[in-house]
C-alpha positions as CSV (number, residue, x, y, z in Angstrom):
1,X,-29.4,41.9,-96.3
2,X,-27.7,39.3,-94.0
3,X,-26.3,42.1,-91.8
4,X,-29.8,43.7,-91.7
5,X,-31.6,40.5,-90.8
6,X,-29.1,39.9,-87.9
7,X,-29.5,43.4,-86.8
8,X,-25.8,44.2,-87.3
9,X,-26.2,48.0,-87.7
10,X,-22.5,48.6,-88.0
11,X,-22.0,46.5,-90.8
12,X,-24.9,47.9,-92.8
13,X,-23.7,51.5,-92.1
14,X,-20.2,50.7,-93.4
15,X,-21.7,48.9,-96.4
16,X,-23.8,51.7,-97.4
17,X,-20.9,54.1,-96.9
18,X,-18.9,52.5,-99.2
19,X,-21.4,51.3,-101.7
20,X,-24.3,53.8,-101.4
21,X,-26.2,52.1,-104.2
22,X,-26.5,48.7,-102.2
23,X,-29.3,50.1,-100.4
24,X,-31.9,49.3,-103.2
25,X,-30.8,45.8,-103.1
26,X,-33.7,43.2,-103.0
27,X,-33.7,39.6,-101.8
28,X,-35.4,36.6,-103.5
29,X,-38.9,37.5,-101.9
30,X,-38.8,40.9,-103.4
31,X,-38.0,42.8,-100.2
32,X,-35.7,45.7,-99.9
33,X,-33.7,46.6,-96.7
34,X,-36.7,48.6,-95.2
35,X,-38.8,45.5,-95.6
36,X,-36.3,43.4,-93.7
37,X,-35.3,45.9,-91.2
38,X,-39.0,46.4,-90.3
39,X,-40.0,42.7,-90.0
40,X,-37.0,42.1,-87.6
41,X,-37.6,45.2,-85.7
42,X,-34.3,46.6,-86.2
43,X,-34.9,50.3,-85.6
44,X,-31.2,51.2,-85.8
45,X,-31.0,50.1,-89.2
46,X,-34.1,52.0,-90.1
47,X,-32.7,55.1,-88.6
48,X,-29.5,54.8,-90.9
49,X,-31.6,54.3,-93.9
50,X,-34.0,57.4,-93.1
51,X,-30.9,59.6,-93.0
52,X,-30.0,58.9,-96.6
53,X,-33.2,60.8,-97.5
54,X,-33.1,60.5,-101.2
55,X,-33.3,56.8,-101.7
56,X,-36.0,56.5,-98.8
57,X,-38.5,57.9,-101.1
58,X,-38.1,55.2,-103.7
59,X,-37.6,52.6,-101.1
60,X,-41.0,53.2,-99.2
61,X,-42.9,52.7,-102.5
62,X,-41.4,49.3,-102.8
63,X,-43.9,46.3,-102.6
64,X,-42.5,42.7,-102.3
65,X,-43.6,39.9,-104.2
66,X,-46.8,39.1,-102.2
67,X,-47.9,42.9,-102.6
68,X,-46.7,43.8,-99.0
69,X,-45.7,47.5,-98.5
70,X,-43.3,48.2,-95.7
71,X,-46.3,49.0,-93.5
72,X,-47.5,45.6,-94.0
73,X,-44.0,44.1,-92.6
74,X,-44.7,45.4,-89.1
75,X,-47.5,42.8,-89.0
76,X,-45.4,40.1,-90.5
77,X,-43.7,38.1,-87.8
78,X,-40.0,36.8,-88.5
79,X,-39.9,33.1,-88.1
80,X,-36.3,33.2,-86.9
81,X,-36.8,36.2,-84.5
82,X,-35.9,35.7,-80.9
83,X,-37.6,39.1,-79.9
84,X,-40.4,37.3,-78.1
85,X,-38.2,35.2,-75.9
86,X,-36.3,38.4,-74.7
87,X,-39.4,40.6,-73.9
88,X,-42.4,40.6,-71.7
89,X,-45.5,40.4,-74.2
90,X,-46.8,43.8,-73.2
91,X,-43.7,45.7,-74.1
92,X,-43.3,43.8,-77.2
93,X,-47.0,44.7,-78.2
94,X,-46.2,48.3,-77.4
95,X,-43.0,48.3,-79.4
96,X,-45.0,46.8,-82.4
97,X,-47.6,49.5,-82.0
98,X,-45.0,52.2,-81.8
99,X,-43.3,51.0,-84.8
100,X,-46.4,50.6,-86.9
101,X,-47.2,54.3,-86.0
102,X,-43.7,55.3,-87.0
103,X,-43.8,53.4,-90.4
104,X,-47.0,54.8,-91.2
105,X,-45.7,58.4,-90.9
106,X,-42.8,57.8,-93.2
107,X,-44.6,55.6,-95.9
108,X,-47.2,56.7,-98.4
109,X,-50.4,57.7,-97.1
110,X,-52.4,55.3,-99.5
111,X,-50.5,52.4,-97.9
112,X,-52.9,52.3,-95.0
113,X,-55.6,51.2,-97.4
114,X,-53.4,49.1,-99.7
115,X,-54.5,45.6,-100.1
116,X,-51.7,42.8,-100.5
117,X,-52.3,39.6,-102.7
118,X,-54.1,37.9,-99.7
119,X,-56.7,40.9,-99.8
120,X,-55.6,42.3,-96.3
121,X,-54.6,45.9,-95.5
122,X,-51.7,46.5,-93.2
123,X,-53.9,47.5,-90.1
124,X,-56.0,44.3,-90.6
125,X,-52.5,42.0,-90.9
126,X,-51.3,43.7,-88.0
127,X,-54.5,43.1,-85.7
128,X,-54.7,39.5,-87.0
129,X,-51.2,38.7,-86.3
130,X,-51.1,40.4,-83.1
131,X,-54.2,38.6,-81.6
132,X,-52.3,35.9,-79.6
133,X,-49.7,38.5,-78.4
134,X,-52.5,40.9,-77.3
135,X,-54.0,38.0,-75.3
136,X,-50.6,37.1,-73.8
137,X,-49.8,40.7,-72.9
138,X,-53.3,41.1,-71.3
139,X,-52.7,38.0,-69.1
140,X,-49.2,39.1,-68.1
141,X,-50.4,42.5,-67.3
142,X,-53.3,41.1,-65.1
143,X,-51.0,38.7,-63.2
144,X,-48.2,41.4,-62.6
145,X,-50.6,44.1,-61.4
146,X,-52.5,41.5,-59.0
147,X,-49.0,40.5,-57.6
148,X,-47.8,43.9,-57.2
149,X,-51.1,45.2,-55.7
150,X,-51.1,42.6,-52.9
151,X,-47.6,43.7,-52.1
152,X,-48.6,47.1,-52.0
153,X,-51.7,46.6,-49.7
154,X,-49.4,44.6,-47.3
155,X,-47.1,47.5,-47.2
156,X,-49.9,50.1,-46.6
157,X,-51.4,47.9,-43.8
158,X,-48.0,47.9,-42.1
159,X,-47.1,51.5,-42.6
160,X,-50.4,52.5,-41.4
161,X,-50.2,50.5,-38.0
162,X,-46.8,51.9,-37.4
163,X,-48.2,55.5,-37.7
164,X,-50.2,54.9,-34.4
165,X,-47.5,53.0,-32.7
166,X,-45.0,56.0,-32.3
167,X,-41.4,54.9,-31.2
168,X,-40.9,55.7,-27.5
169,X,-44.6,55.9,-26.6
170,X,-46.5,59.1,-25.7
171,X,-45.9,61.4,-22.9
172,X,-48.3,60.5,-20.1
173,X,-48.9,64.1,-19.0
174,X,-49.2,65.7,-22.7
175,X,-50.0,62.6,-24.9
176,X,-47.3,64.1,-27.3
177,X,-44.7,61.5,-28.4
178,X,-41.6,61.4,-26.0
179,X,-39.1,61.4,-28.8
180,X,-40.8,63.9,-31.1
181,X,-38.2,66.4,-31.0
182,X,-35.5,63.8,-32.0
183,X,-34.3,64.1,-35.9
184,X,-34.9,60.4,-36.2
185,X,-38.5,60.8,-35.2
186,X,-39.2,63.4,-37.7
187,X,-37.3,61.0,-40.3
188,X,-39.4,58.0,-39.0
189,X,-42.7,60.1,-39.6
190,X,-41.8,61.4,-43.0
191,X,-40.6,57.9,-44.1
192,X,-43.9,56.3,-42.8
193,X,-45.9,58.9,-44.5
194,X,-44.2,58.7,-47.8
195,X,-44.3,54.9,-47.8
196,X,-48.0,54.6,-46.9
197,X,-48.8,57.5,-49.8
198,X,-46.9,55.7,-52.3
199,X,-48.2,52.2,-51.6
200,X,-51.8,53.5,-51.7
201,X,-51.2,55.3,-54.9
202,X,-49.7,52.2,-56.6
203,X,-52.4,50.4,-55.5
204,X,-54.9,52.6,-57.4
205,X,-52.7,52.4,-60.6
206,X,-52.7,48.7,-60.5
207,X,-56.4,48.6,-60.1
208,X,-56.9,50.8,-63.1
209,X,-54.9,48.3,-64.9
210,X,-57.0,45.3,-63.9
211,X,-60.0,47.3,-64.6
212,X,-58.8,48.4,-68.3
213,X,-60.8,47.2,-71.2
214,X,-57.3,46.2,-72.7
215,X,-57.9,47.7,-76.1
216,X,-55.1,47.4,-78.7
217,X,-54.5,51.1,-78.7
218,X,-54.3,51.1,-74.7
219,X,-51.1,48.9,-75.0
220,X,-49.4,51.9,-76.8
221,X,-49.1,54.4,-74.0
222,X,-51.8,54.1,-71.2
223,X,-51.1,50.5,-69.7
224,X,-47.4,50.8,-69.8
225,X,-47.2,54.1,-68.4
226,X,-49.5,53.2,-65.4
227,X,-47.5,50.0,-64.9
228,X,-44.0,51.9,-64.9
229,X,-45.4,54.5,-62.4
230,X,-46.9,51.8,-60.3
231,X,-43.8,49.9,-60.0
232,X,-41.8,52.9,-59.3
233,X,-44.2,53.9,-56.4
234,X,-43.9,50.4,-55.1
235,X,-40.1,50.4,-55.0
236,X,-40.0,53.8,-53.4
237,X,-42.6,52.4,-51.0
238,X,-40.5,49.4,-49.8
239,X,-37.4,51.6,-49.4
240,X,-39.1,54.3,-47.2
241,X,-40.8,51.6,-45.2
242,X,-37.4,50.1,-44.3
243,X,-36.1,53.6,-43.7
244,X,-38.9,54.2,-41.2
245,X,-38.1,50.7,-39.5
246,X,-34.3,51.4,-39.1
247,X,-35.3,55.1,-37.6
248,X,-37.5,53.3,-35.1
249,X,-35.2,50.7,-34.0
250,X,-32.4,53.2,-33.5
251,X,-34.8,55.4,-31.6
252,X,-35.6,52.4,-29.4
253,X,-32.0,51.3,-28.8
254,X,-30.8,55.1,-28.2
255,X,-27.2,54.0,-28.8
256,X,-24.7,56.8,-29.5
257,X,-22.4,54.4,-31.3
258,X,-22.2,55.3,-35.1
259,X,-21.2,51.6,-36.0
260,X,-24.6,50.4,-34.6
261,X,-26.7,52.8,-36.9
262,X,-24.6,51.9,-39.9
263,X,-24.7,48.1,-39.1
264,X,-28.7,48.6,-38.6
265,X,-29.3,50.7,-41.7
266,X,-26.9,47.9,-43.8
267,X,-29.2,45.0,-42.5
268,X,-32.4,46.8,-43.0
269,X,-31.6,47.9,-46.6
270,X,-30.4,44.4,-47.6
271,X,-33.9,43.2,-48.6
272,X,-34.5,46.6,-50.5
273,X,-31.3,46.0,-52.3
274,X,-32.2,42.4,-53.2
275,X,-35.6,43.6,-54.6
276,X,-34.1,46.4,-56.6
277,X,-31.6,44.0,-58.2
278,X,-34.1,41.4,-58.8
279,X,-36.6,43.8,-60.5
280,X,-33.8,45.8,-62.3
281,X,-34.1,43.8,-65.6
282,X,-37.8,44.3,-65.8
283,X,-37.6,48.0,-64.7
284,X,-34.9,48.7,-67.3
285,X,-37.1,47.1,-70.0
286,X,-40.0,49.4,-68.8
287,X,-37.8,52.5,-69.0
288,X,-36.4,51.5,-72.4
289,X,-40.0,51.2,-73.7
290,X,-41.0,54.6,-72.1
291,X,-38.2,56.3,-73.6
292,X,-38.7,54.9,-77.0
293,X,-42.3,56.1,-76.6
294,X,-41.3,59.5,-75.7
295,X,-38.9,59.6,-78.7
296,X,-41.8,58.9,-81.0
């Protein structure tokens, strides 16, 4: 039980391998290993117990001293949990919703209507205890979408203007760009178009987030997917904008020295690298959450 509370899946797995009957131990509150693992959101331990099959059928029927089933435990916040300090509110709420769905699938059907000693079903307890988290997630999503949409609009403005300011200028006789046959000019055009398109698409996605009714079920799939796609397109837009900038500068300089091109590319992509590394933890949490939802 101590290993389960701390999330030490390796210790739990080794104990259950040597002493299989230990899976049915209960603590002073009448809770078994499933109650504790679900309350503390330790998914790996839940997976280990599920693989044991036969004991699981007995464990899922167990109620604690307060009449709480394993489905009730999803909505009961662990007092010593540091999970909220490590995750953004929206992703934490999504994880809770996906866990509720998963536990509902492995538990008895009647548990969704079962009332505990306080007279609450698992769904009512989950909604009540998630109210503050839902409000925090709503504010966090709005703030993130607003900030990202401002950046995307600025990028779209710059790339749109760059499309009509071609490097080298137009030919006075034909009005075609002088450097249109250069490979770097094609690279500049493609990068500029991709940057503009991805920036505008990300703006649409962020506006969809801002105009969302923010229903509880929206936090499970819809809103996190839109946010992840919007951030992905924004990163692509920033990268291709800098690529177009470098291509335009090299076309203007018209230097045949390779070291000059390498230096320009390195300097131009320095802010892109900083942007990617600074947003990597946030993006990694988005990808992890998206992967978990796909598995579900």
